[in-house]
N, C-alpha and C positions, 0 to 999 in steps of 0.2 A: 591296219598293219599287215593282215594276211593278204589283202588285195595287192598291196605294194610288193610283197614278196613274190606273189605269183606272176605279176607283171615283169619283175626283174628276172625271174627264171625263164619266162617266155622270151625275153630279150636275149638272154645268153644262148638259148637254143637256136634262135633264128640267125643271130649275127655270127656265131662261132661254130656253126655246125660243119663248115668246110675247113676247120683247122685255122681259125683266125689268129691264134697266138701259139707260140712255141716256147717251151721251157728247155733251156740248154742244160747239159750235164754239169756245167760249172756253176749253175745258178739254181740249185734245188730250192723248192719252196719250203719255208719254215713256218712256224705258227704266226698268226696274225700279230703284227706289231703296229701300234697306233702312233707312236711318237715320231716315226721316220717318214711320215707322209701326211700331208694335209688332207688328201682325199679320204684317207682312213678315218679322219676325224668326223667326216660327214656320216659314215656308217655308225660311228660311236655315238653321235648325237641322236640318231634315230633309236639306237639301242637304249640310250638313257631315257628317251621319251617313253619307251615301252616299260622300263623299270618303274618310272614315276607313275605311270598309269596303274600298274599292278599295286604299287604302294598306296596310291590313293584309294583303290578298290578295297584294299586290306583295312585302311582306316575307316572307310564307310561301314564295313562289316563289323568292326569293333564298336563303332559308335552305335550301330543298330542294336548290338547285344547289350551294351551298357544302358541304353535307353530302355530296353525291355526289362532288364533286371531292376533298374531304378523304379519303373512303374510297378513291378511286383512288390518291391520293398515298400513303396509308398502305400500300396493296398494293404499289405500285411501289418504295417505299423498303425494303420487307421482302424482295422477291423479285429485285430488280435492283440489287444493290449490288456492290462490288468482290469481296466474298467469294463471290458466286454465280457469278462468271466463273472456272471451274476449268480452263480451257485445253483442253477437249475439244471435239469437233465439235458435240455437242448444245448445250452451253452457249453456244458462239459463235453458232449459229443462233438460239437462244432470245433472246439479247441483241439480235441484228440485227432480229428480228421486233418486239421491244419498241420499239426506237428508230424503226422505220419506221411501225408501226401505232399503238402506244399514244399516242405524243406527238401524232400527227396527230389522234387521237380527242380528246385533251385540248384541243388547239387548237380543234377544232370545237365542243366544249362551251363553251369560254370565249368564242367568237365569236357563239354563238347569242344573239339578242336575247331578253330576258326580259320578261315582263309586258306584252306588246304591248297587250292589251285594257285593262289598267289605265292604261298611259301614254296610250292613245288617249282614254279616258274623262276623264282629268284635262285633256288638251289641249282636247277639245271642250267641257269645262265651264268653261274659262277665261272666256268672255264673260259667264257667269252669276255670277261672283264680284262682290262689291261693288266699284264703281269707286273710283278715287282721289278723285274729287269727292264721292262718297258718304261715304267715310271723313272727308273734310275737313268736310263738312256736319255729321256727327256730332260732330266736334271742336268746331265752333262751337256746337253745342247744349250741350256740357259747359260751355263758357265762358259761354254765355248764362245757364245755371242759376247759375253762380258769380256773375255780375253782378247778376241780378235778386234773388237771395236773399242777397246779400252773404256768400258763403261763403269761409272761409279755405282756402287750398290744402291745408294739412296735414289739414284735416277732410275735404276731398273725397277725397284719396287713401286715407284711412283708412276711408271709407265713412260718415262722419258728415255727413248732409245736412239742413240746416235743423233741427238739434236731434234728429234721429232717426238712430239707429245702424243701418246696413244691413249685411248679411252679406258684401257684395262690396267689395273694396278694389282700388286701382290698383297695378300693378307699374311698374317702370321703363319698360317698352315702351309702356304706355298713356299715361303722363305725357309721354313724348317725342313720341308721335303728336300730342297736343294742342298741345304747344309748337311743333312743326315746322309744323303747319297755320297757327297764328297768325303765325309768323315769315315764312312765305311770302307772307302777305297784308300784310306790313310793319306788323303790329300788335305792335311791339316792347315796348310797355309791358305788354301782357298775356303776351307770349311769354317774356320774360326770367325772370319768377318761375316759370313752368312748367319752363324749362330748369334753373333752380337746384334745383327740387324733383326733377327727373329725376336730377341728379347726386347729390343727397342720398339718394334711394332706392337708387341703384346702390351707394353706399358702405355702405349698411346690409345689402345682400344677401350671401348666402353665396357662396363660390367656385363651388359647383356651379351656383347660379342664374346667376352671371355667365357661366359657360361656355355655359349654355343660351341666354342673350341673344345671345352672340356667334354661336352656331350659327344663330340666327334673324335675323342681319344687323345687330344693334345694335353701333355703334362708339362707345365712350365717348370716345375721343380727338376724334372729329369733333363729338360733342356738347359737349365742353369748349370746343373752338374756336368753335362756334356761340354758346355762352354768352358768351365773351369779346367776340366781334364784336357781340352784342346790347348788351352793356354800353357798348361804344364808341359805338354808334348813339344811346344815351341820354345821351351825354356823361358817363358815370360812369367816368371814367378811373382814379380811385383804386381803385374796385372791380375794374376790369379788371386792374390791376397785381397786386392781391391774388390774383385768380383765377389769373394766370400763375404767381405765386410758389408757389401751392399745388401746382402740377404743372409744375415747371421743366424742360420737355423742350427739346432742342436746336432743334426746329422753331419754338419760341415765342420764341427770343432776338430775332430781327428784329422780331417783333410787339411785344415789350416796348419796343424802341427807338422804334418808331412811336408807341406809346401815350404814351411820355414826351415825344416831340416835340409831339404834339397837346395834352398838358397844358400845355406852355409857350406854345404859340401860340394856343390857343383861349380865348376869353372867355365861351363859352356855359356857362350854368348846367346842372347835371345835371337831366335830366327825371325827375320823380317822378310816380307814379300819383296823380291827384287823389282826394280823399276828400270828395265833396260830400254834403250832407244827403240823407237818403232821399227819393226821389220818391214820388208817390202810387202809381205802378205797383209800386214795391218794397214799400211799406207794405201795400197791399191784397193783393198776391200772397202776402205772409207772414201774412195774416189780421189785419192791424191798420189797416183803413181809418180815415181821420179821421172824427170824429163827424159824424153827419148828423141833422138834426131830423126825427124820424119820428112825431111825436105824432098826425098825422092819418092814419097808415097802419094798416091792420087786417089781421087774418087771419080767415077764415071759410069757409063753404060757399057757392059761387056757384050760385044756383038761378034767376037772372033773365035771363041772356043769351039763352037759347033755352028753349022749353017743355020740351024733353027733359031739361034739367038739374033740373027738379022731381022727376024720378024718379031721376036719377043725378047729384047735384051734384058739382062739382069742389072739392077742397081748394085754396083760393086765398089767396095771400099777396101783398098789394099792396106793391110796392117803391118805386114812384114814381107821382105823379099827373101830373106834367108834366116830361118826357114820360111817357105812361102806360106802366107796366111792372108785370107781375104774374108770380108764380112759381106754377105749378100743381104740386101734389104727387100722386104715384101715378096718373098718367094713362096709363102704359104698364106692362103686366105684365112680370115677368121673362121669361116664355116668349116674349112678343112681341119683347122686346129681343134675346133669344138667337137667335130666328129671323132677324131682320134682320141680325144680326152674321154668322151663318152664310151667309146669302145673299150678303153683301157680300165675304166673305173672298177668294174666287177672283178677284174683279174689282178689288180695291183697287190703284190705281196713283197714283204721283206725277203731278200734272197741271201742264202748262205754261200760263202765263197770258199770255205775250207771244211775239212771233215776231221773229226776225232778218229784216229786210226784204230783205237781199241774197240769202240762200239759203233763206228760209222755214223755217228750222229752229226748233223750239220752244226757248224760253229758260226755264229754271227761275226761278221767282219766289222769291228768298231770304226774302221777308217772310212767307211762309206755309210752314211745314214740316209737312205732313200728306199722307196718301194719301186718295183719295176715289173714290166711284163715284156714279152718278146713277140715280135710280129714277123712272119715270113714276108718275103718281097711280093707275094701274090695274095696276101691276106684279104685285102679289100681294095675297092677302087681308089681310095685316097692314097694308100701305100703304093699302089701300082703307078699312080701319077708321080708321086715323089721319087720313085725309082727312076723313071724316065727323066725327071727334072734333075736328079743328082748326076745322071750321065751327061746332061747338057752343061751343068755347072763345072764338071771336072774334066770332061772329055775322056773319062776312063770307061773301060768295059765293066759292066756291073754283073756279069755272069757269075763270078765267084765271090761276089761281095757277101758280107755276113748279113744275118737277119737284123732287123731294127730292134733297138731297145728303148722302150718308153720309160722315163724316169719321173718321179714326183717326190719332192723333198718335204720334210716336216720340220719339227722344232729344232732350230739351229742346224738345219740340213746342210751337209757339206760332203766333200770328197777330198781326202788327203792328197797332197801333190803326187802325181804319177805321170808316166808316159804311156801312150797307147801301143807303141811297138813292143815287141817281145825281146827282152834283154837276155833271155836264157836260150842257148843253142839247143838244149834238149827239147824245149817246147817247140821250137821251129821245126825240128826233125819230125815231131809228131803231127804237125800241121801240113796237110797236103796242098794247101792253097797259099803258102808262103806267109810273109809278114804283112802287117797292115801298112799299106803305103800312104793312106790318107784317112782323115776323119772328117765327117760332116756332123755338126751339132745344130739341129733345128730347134728353135725356140717357139714353143706353142702357147706361151702366156707372157704377159707383162709381170714384172716383179717390182712393186713400188719401192722397196727398200731392201738392200742386200742382194745376195744370190748371184753376184757377178762371176763370170768365168775368168780366171786369172792365170796368166803365164808369168810367174815371178822372175824368171831369168831373162825375159824380154821386156819386162815392165809394161805388159799389155793387159788391160782389164776391159772385158766386154760385158756390158749390162744386158740382161735378158730383155728382149723386146719381141712381142708376138709378131711372127712373120719373118724374122731374120734367120739366117743360117750362117754358121761360122765354119769355114773350111781351112784345114791346115795339112801340110805334108808331114808325115811322121818319119819318112826316110829321105836321105839326100840323094843326089844323082848317082851315087855309088851303091845305093841300096843299103846304106848304113843308117842306124837310128839317129835321129836328131834329138839330142838330149835337151836342147833349148826349148823343145815343145813340152817340157814339164809343165803341168797345169793342175789347177785345183778349182773347187767351187767354194766361193765365200758363203759363210752362214747366212741364212735367210732371216730377216727381221720381220718383214710384213709381206703377205701375199703367198701365192702358191706357184712354185716353179715347176713347169712342165717342160721337159726336153726330150727330144727324140735323137738317138745316136745312131749313126751309120758308119761302119768301118769298111773300107774298101781294101781288098787284098791284092797283092802284087802279081799273082800267078798269071792273070790274063792281060797284063799291061806291057809286055815286051815291045809291042809296036806303038803303044800310046805314050809310054814314058820309058824308053830303054835306059838301062843303067850304064854308066861309064866305068867299066871295070878296069 
């Protein structure tokens, strides 16, 4: 473990000693968050291996002490019993020494603290465990996948996600964790089915598994009570009575009387989960965008944007003419993608987008669940090549373009619908380089399931494919924002989504793309 840590430190010093990454003021680093990035899970896995090693060492120490005390006890029972006291001087002294010395030694052994280093390691490691808010955010990611892909709870817990059977299933503990997170946020419509699923899973498990759950802190009685209270909050009083009757414990008698009183006095209808028609977001994320007229759109080799492309043309797929949007294929090699991923891994952090004005503490933006790192345009050789390549793809000047942002998404990773241009005149006044005229989104990994970039107003859905790059114009020919470029990222079901974002600003483009004012 120590060797691996030293190698990682050496790697950081060598690769980033000339300023390989840059953190912007709008993206201050906050504490490590594991649920928002798959790459963070790799570090957490190594950390878990260290903890298990310490726990195993602690068990070995306890076993050794138990074996030692057991051997002493066996010796004492054999040599110092009633039969050994024969009434002579020697036996009396022998027994006297035993009572004064041996039991003092046993007491000393029992009082000696065991596993000091292991206990210290676990205590000092506590701040590095995933926080409660981190686990809560992961729970919301599971619920987001359920909502966007319209998944049944029984399918989720069995590992059937959007028609694909995965090898992992949920136990009672995971189901209860999601239910409790939703319940604490007063999202009773979503929490109650998860609580019901939790109790169902518990009933199906073996006695041995139930004992293990209890050892890990799970209390089925409290879960049952929480389920009944959730039903009451949804005005489902008959279901609450039925749940009480299924487990008629004495502590539920008064609760039953209360439910019956509410049934007689309340006129509120039971709250049921609505079942609206599928939205464009849900349709497109599942691969079924509504039909779009594409008869004017083409695929081919782009050889005309810059003279260089006559020698090395780009495979180009035109997705939209207004706003202009194209998908370039095979513009980044697998080796380049792997290099950028490796450079990013040690620096990937969850970023805060806003601040608490009272204490200036960073506030996590729940609308974007990803980890990121920033690269200057001259960070390394790969970024420098991409900078030139972006110029050939767009025919834009790259002098005043922004730095690159590397993104990696985690459990249910997503980005709420947004536009890349700035809608606030106040923000534009503060920017000396103008608005963002275009965006390039480089895909650095394949995503087997989910994770598409979606433009809901255009009915365009682009699945991540390693080596592709998506380009779109954020401003029209008058320099005004294209609201149809509203886009989002669909939640990821399987895989790790790596994306590199480049925003090109308008200041240096008057001769490349002049505005028609």
